Backbone as CSV, one residue per row, in Angstrom:
resi,resn,N_x,N_y,N_z,CA_x,CA_y,CA_z,C_x,C_y,C_z
1,MET,96.359,112.133,-9.157,97.351,112.221,-8.150,96.748,111.950,-6.589
2,ARG,97.351,111.282,-6.134,96.891,110.762,-4.593,97.570,111.598,-3.560
3,LEU,96.758,112.066,-2.662,97.199,112.789,-1.440,97.761,111.950,-0.512
4,PRO,98.866,112.439,0.181,99.433,111.529,1.304,98.584,111.598,2.564
5,VAL,98.375,110.382,3.182,97.400,110.387,4.333,98.443,110.391,5.442
6,LYS,98.193,111.504,6.332,98.902,111.796,7.503,98.367,111.214,8.524
7,LEU,97.067,110.864,8.573,96.451,110.105,9.726,95.864,108.977,9.371
8,PRO,96.138,107.850,10.157,95.471,106.437,9.899,94.107,106.837,9.777
9,ALA,93.295,105.947,9.264,91.711,106.052,8.974,91.141,105.949,10.354
10,ILE,91.682,105.025,11.288,90.838,105.121,12.494,91.052,106.167,13.444
11,CYS,92.326,107.150,13.401,92.260,108.242,13.816,91.298,109.332,13.323
12,LEU,91.194,109.201,12.116,90.337,110.199,11.277,88.828,110.081,11.622
13,VAL,88.496,108.886,11.785,87.058,108.356,12.277,86.858,108.935,13.668
14,ILE,87.760,108.544,14.515,87.616,109.005,15.875,87.613,110.533,16.048
15,LEU,88.386,111.128,15.362,88.241,112.770,15.388,86.975,113.199,14.870
16,MET,86.531,112.634,13.801,85.080,113.025,13.264,84.112,112.715,14.333
17,LEU,84.337,111.647,14.888,83.075,111.329,15.974,83.150,112.400,17.013
18,VAL,84.308,112.558,17.662,84.499,113.727,18.644,83.995,115.058,18.162
19,LEU,84.252,115.483,17.048,83.649,116.726,16.601,82.272,116.694,16.432
20,VAL,81.658,115.587,15.739,80.224,115.578,15.670,79.500,115.557,16.988
21,ASN,80.200,114.763,17.981,79.370,114.751,19.261,79.793,115.963,20.237
22,SER,80.563,116.875,19.890,81.146,117.804,20.770,80.125,118.863,21.107
23,PRO,79.776,118.909,22.525,78.886,120.024,23.060,78.812,121.351,22.488
24,VAL,79.913,121.628,22.070,80.154,123.065,21.520,79.223,122.933,20.271
25,LEU,79.784,122.053,19.304,78.873,121.907,18.015,77.550,121.517,18.159
26,ALA,77.347,120.564,19.027,75.924,120.040,19.142,74.968,120.851,19.887
27,ALA,75.496,121.862,20.702,74.693,122.628,21.486,73.577,123.478,20.693
28,THR,72.482,123.483,20.999,71.703,124.287,20.282,70.861,125.272,21.411
29,LYS,70.500,126.435,21.091,69.847,127.275,22.001,68.319,126.846,22.026
30,LYS,67.952,126.499,23.264,66.623,125.768,23.477,65.807,127.072,23.668
31,LYS,64.643,127.163,22.835,63.670,128.336,23.045,62.847,128.022,24.282
32,VAL,62.933,129.225,25.176,61.753,128.828,26.177,60.417,129.462,25.904
33,ASN,59.559,128.692,25.938,58.251,128.889,25.537,57.000,128.270,26.533
34,PRO,57.137,128.747,27.775,56.377,127.919,28.595,54.834,128.051,28.195
35,GLN,54.070,127.046,28.400,52.775,126.984,28.080,51.740,127.524,29.121
36,PRO,50.767,128.281,28.940,50.019,129.001,29.660,49.424,128.080,30.849
37,GLU,48.935,126.781,30.263,48.434,125.744,31.265,49.361,125.402,32.237
38,SER,50.648,125.106,31.905,51.538,124.589,32.741,51.972,125.717,33.944
39,VAL,52.075,126.927,33.181,52.472,128.047,34.261,51.333,128.172,35.342
40,ILE,50.071,128.110,34.913,48.796,128.218,35.887,48.991,127.155,36.887
41,LYS,49.091,125.694,36.348,49.245,124.851,37.293,50.404,124.914,38.194
42,THR,51.397,125.338,37.801,52.630,125.432,38.841,52.052,126.627,39.809
43,ALA,51.571,127.689,39.507,51.068,128.775,40.398,50.052,128.284,41.436
44,GLU,49.195,127.310,40.801,48.294,126.888,41.753,48.742,125.895,43.050
45,LYS,50.081,125.395,42.606,50.758,124.479,43.726,50.974,125.474,45.001
46,TYR,51.064,126.533,44.684,51.510,127.519,45.965,50.399,128.383,46.424
47,LEU,49.090,128.026,45.903,48.077,128.728,46.871,48.068,128.542,48.299
48,LYS,47.849,129.407,49.013,47.880,129.471,50.457,49.334,129.664,51.147
49,THR,50.326,129.561,50.380,51.723,129.968,50.887,51.658,131.522,51.336
50,PRO,52.299,131.534,52.556,52.239,132.638,53.290,53.000,133.751,52.513
51,TYR,52.669,135.121,52.852,53.347,136.293,52.185,54.522,136.450,53.053
52,ARG,55.695,136.792,52.461,57.046,137.238,53.047,57.619,138.318,52.341
53,PHE,57.630,139.527,52.943,58.321,140.524,52.066,59.776,140.175,51.915
54,GLY,60.051,140.211,50.412,61.247,139.777,49.960,61.357,138.388,49.530
55,GLY,60.189,137.692,49.970,60.235,136.226,49.786,60.180,135.743,48.184
56,GLU,60.964,134.595,47.998,60.949,134.180,46.699,60.916,132.547,46.573
57,SER,60.573,132.050,47.687,60.398,130.594,47.864,59.294,130.131,48.464
58,PRO,58.914,128.847,48.399,57.730,128.404,48.917,57.579,128.533,50.548
59,ARG,58.533,128.917,51.193,58.418,129.203,52.585,57.857,130.571,52.729
60,GLY,57.670,131.430,51.719,57.006,132.703,51.647,57.405,133.559,50.459
61,PHE,56.344,134.273,49.875,56.541,134.967,48.525,56.010,136.288,48.934
62,ASP,56.809,137.335,48.248,56.115,138.599,48.004,55.729,138.396,46.345
63,CYS,54.890,139.458,45.974,54.115,139.448,44.807,55.203,139.093,43.581
64,SER,56.314,139.920,43.491,57.260,139.819,42.289,57.988,138.455,42.525
65,GLY,58.426,138.161,43.831,59.147,136.817,43.977,58.191,135.648,43.780
66,PHE,56.967,135.635,43.648,56.010,134.496,43.355,56.058,134.349,41.855
67,VAL,55.961,135.540,41.128,55.930,135.544,39.559,57.209,135.012,39.110
68,LYS,58.268,135.636,39.662,59.390,135.072,39.213,59.899,133.673,39.496
69,PHE,59.384,133.058,40.530,59.546,131.757,40.853,58.875,130.788,40.010
70,VAL,57.516,131.240,39.864,56.835,130.404,39.036,57.415,130.286,37.449
71,TYR,57.845,131.466,37.128,58.282,131.504,35.677,59.688,130.591,35.533
72,ASP,60.453,130.927,36.558,61.796,130.337,36.764,61.602,128.679,36.444
73,LYS,60.488,128.189,37.161,60.232,126.735,37.025,59.935,126.308,35.631
74,HIS,59.576,127.237,34.829,59.432,126.900,33.404,60.668,127.442,32.514
75,GLY,61.530,127.905,32.914,62.859,128.179,32.324,62.855,129.596,31.677
76,LYS,61.760,130.380,32.236,61.712,131.755,31.843,62.285,132.675,32.977
77,LYS,63.340,133.258,32.706,63.984,134.102,33.779,63.424,135.402,33.679
78,LEU,62.933,135.974,34.832,62.183,137.334,34.877,63.025,138.130,35.983
79,PRO,63.245,139.442,35.563,63.533,140.279,36.664,62.944,140.216,38.054
80,ARG,63.472,140.616,39.116,63.149,140.280,40.342,62.029,141.251,40.951
81,THR,61.766,142.524,40.604,60.956,143.292,40.992,59.843,143.742,40.125
82,ALA,58.528,144.042,40.577,57.470,144.189,39.723,57.549,145.371,38.720
83,ASP,58.133,146.302,39.184,58.461,147.590,38.237,59.089,147.266,37.036
84,VAL,60.234,146.421,37.214,61.287,145.940,36.111,60.502,144.941,35.468
85,GLN,59.654,143.944,36.118,58.929,142.839,35.370,58.001,143.792,34.303
86,TYR,57.361,144.912,34.560,56.496,145.651,33.737,57.024,146.080,32.471
87,LYS,58.370,146.064,32.527,59.136,146.437,31.029,59.386,145.330,30.402
88,THR,59.022,144.158,30.929,59.434,142.694,30.195,57.994,142.316,29.119
89,GLY,58.653,141.766,28.074,57.542,141.341,27.299,56.841,142.257,26.443
90,LYS,55.646,141.988,25.933,54.707,142.816,25.164,53.483,143.355,25.778
91,LYS,53.125,144.521,25.614,51.966,145.225,26.184,50.684,144.628,25.582
92,VAL,49.788,144.273,26.704,48.565,143.476,26.378,47.380,144.317,26.847
93,ALA,46.494,144.597,25.972,45.120,145.340,26.301,44.319,144.297,27.209
94,ARG,43.652,145.134,28.176,42.912,144.283,29.289,41.865,143.273,28.549
95,SER,41.439,143.800,27.538,40.433,142.943,26.973,41.006,141.873,26.183
96,LYS,42.274,141.837,26.084,42.994,140.643,25.249,43.746,139.656,26.200
97,LEU,43.575,139.851,27.521,44.199,139.116,28.665,44.097,137.556,28.341
98,LYS,45.166,136.725,28.544,45.082,135.290,28.321,45.951,134.780,29.701
99,PRO,45.521,133.494,29.939,46.124,132.952,31.252,47.683,132.980,31.072
100,GLY,48.281,133.389,32.046,49.805,133.451,32.091,50.492,135.018,31.675
101,ASP,49.468,135.792,31.297,50.087,137.086,31.233,50.178,137.611,32.509
102,LEU,51.008,138.635,32.796,51.394,139.455,34.032,50.369,140.523,34.071
103,VAL,49.927,140.736,35.309,48.875,142.111,35.406,49.681,142.642,36.613
104,PHE,49.606,144.102,36.327,50.225,145.080,37.290,49.422,146.058,37.950
105,PHE,49.692,146.493,39.064,48.802,147.321,39.831,49.722,148.557,40.523
106,ASN,49.179,149.475,40.873,49.666,150.548,41.919,48.931,150.366,43.102
107,THR,49.694,149.744,44.001,48.926,149.747,45.365,49.470,150.912,46.229
108,TYR,50.528,151.334,46.146,51.054,152.580,46.892,52.066,153.536,46.021
109,GLY,52.106,154.627,46.491,52.985,155.666,45.821,52.655,155.676,44.339
110,LYS,53.679,156.092,43.566,53.513,156.045,41.809,54.184,154.935,41.312
111,GLY,53.332,154.605,40.316,54.120,153.491,39.476,53.561,152.111,39.825
112,VAL,54.328,151.066,39.142,53.840,149.569,39.489,54.600,149.178,41.019
113,SER,53.802,148.566,41.735,53.887,148.194,42.987,53.447,146.889,43.335
114,HIS,52.822,146.053,42.432,52.100,144.807,42.599,52.058,144.103,41.171
115,VAL,52.175,142.815,41.246,52.105,142.289,39.922,51.528,140.639,40.377
116,GLY,50.702,140.238,39.430,50.158,138.782,39.411,50.182,138.165,38.200
117,ILE,49.683,136.983,38.168,49.519,136.194,36.787,48.093,136.195,36.504
118,TYR,47.645,136.404,35.384,46.393,136.245,34.848,45.945,134.905,34.846
119,TYR,44.824,134.528,35.525,44.469,133.177,35.722,43.486,132.839,34.685
120,GLY,42.876,133.590,34.092,41.576,133.437,33.348,40.222,133.704,33.851
121,GLY,39.112,134.044,33.152,37.881,134.248,33.951,37.920,135.475,34.641
122,GLY,38.736,136.319,34.262,38.792,137.751,34.998,39.311,137.661,36.305
123,ASN,40.253,136.687,36.596,40.871,136.397,37.920,42.350,136.478,37.677
124,PHE,43.168,136.787,38.655,44.546,136.658,38.717,45.056,135.869,40.049
125,ILE,46.110,135.124,40.018,46.772,134.590,41.111,47.892,135.524,41.465
126,HIS,48.059,135.600,42.983,49.159,136.607,43.249,49.470,136.336,44.905
127,ALA,50.415,136.897,45.196,50.996,136.898,46.686,50.356,138.093,47.256
128,SER,49.227,138.158,48.036,48.503,139.093,48.759,49.261,139.319,50.058
129,SER,49.643,140.572,50.226,50.436,140.832,51.644,49.560,140.360,52.910
130,SER,48.261,140.499,52.920,47.479,140.023,53.924,46.980,138.583,53.955
131,ARG,46.961,137.939,52.695,46.307,136.597,52.717,47.443,135.461,52.045
132,GLY,48.504,135.814,51.603,49.461,135.063,50.770,49.063,134.701,49.585
133,VAL,49.231,133.647,48.867,49.023,133.388,47.695,47.516,132.907,47.423
134,ILE,46.836,133.849,46.580,45.311,133.535,46.371,45.103,133.922,44.967
135,ILE,43.774,133.610,44.653,43.308,133.952,43.343,42.231,135.094,43.654
136,THR,42.209,136.211,43.001,41.295,137.311,43.306,40.713,137.714,41.556
137,LYS,39.538,138.414,41.919,38.944,138.998,40.623,39.602,140.296,40.341
138,LEU,39.826,140.536,39.031,40.356,141.953,38.706,39.436,143.062,38.816
139,GLU,38.038,142.711,39.050,36.929,143.890,39.195,36.780,143.991,40.461
140,GLU,37.465,143.279,41.336,37.188,143.648,43.018,37.358,145.081,43.022
141,SER,36.526,145.711,43.975,36.723,147.082,44.190,37.988,147.703,44.622
142,TYR,38.841,146.799,45.199,40.254,147.272,45.465,41.053,147.342,44.496
143,TRP,41.216,146.264,43.573,41.926,146.070,42.539,41.698,146.914,41.211
144,LYS,40.310,146.839,40.860,39.984,147.518,39.683,40.660,148.945,39.453
145,PRO,40.495,149.924,40.347,40.923,151.248,39.871,42.545,151.272,40.121
146,ARG,43.172,150.172,40.598,44.619,150.252,40.750,45.418,149.503,39.419
147,TYR,44.605,148.882,38.609,45.150,148.350,37.531,45.804,149.261,36.502
148,LEU,47.033,148.736,36.395,48.017,149.748,35.369,48.256,149.182,33.984
149,GLY,48.205,147.762,33.788,48.397,147.250,32.787,48.899,145.739,32.710
150,ALA,49.090,145.229,31.544,49.537,143.782,31.479,50.646,143.581,30.492
151,ARG,51.486,142.597,30.583,52.400,142.267,29.640,52.204,140.782,29.338
152,ARG,52.629,140.421,28.101,52.548,138.879,27.675,54.052,138.758,27.519
153,ILE,54.429,137.766,28.157,55.870,137.167,28.169,56.181,135.937,27.472
154,MET,54.832,135.131,27.159,55.059,133.927,26.573,54.650,134.246,25.077
155,ASN,54.916,133.429,24.122,54.758,133.587,22.770,53.231,133.232,22.513
């Protein structure tokens, strides 16, 4: 038994091509997995950028604005403030830090008030309120006692 053809063959071919190439069907979720080296290279580009309270652009950064900006460049969207960034990703022991991990500090009051990106070799890159974007040792006398923890947001 032969089925009746309701569409000419050319229409059927066109319909199939449209469906196969449809952005709805062709779209796949791209996994965001920034590489630590590229994140660090991006962060380094902004060394010496001045500090600006509430800043989140190369005209001036605050600490969490800097971290958010760097990760946004790699397709990883982070919350805007350090205290909320601290709830993102997986907890990492200080002894297990890898470049690209976020490091958190209590610089005033209670809880998280400062964030930076672990640089490697015991250093982190961050937006310092007094010196702008700089690289600092975690073991410095100011930072060591204020360290609260770290989070890994990359796989």
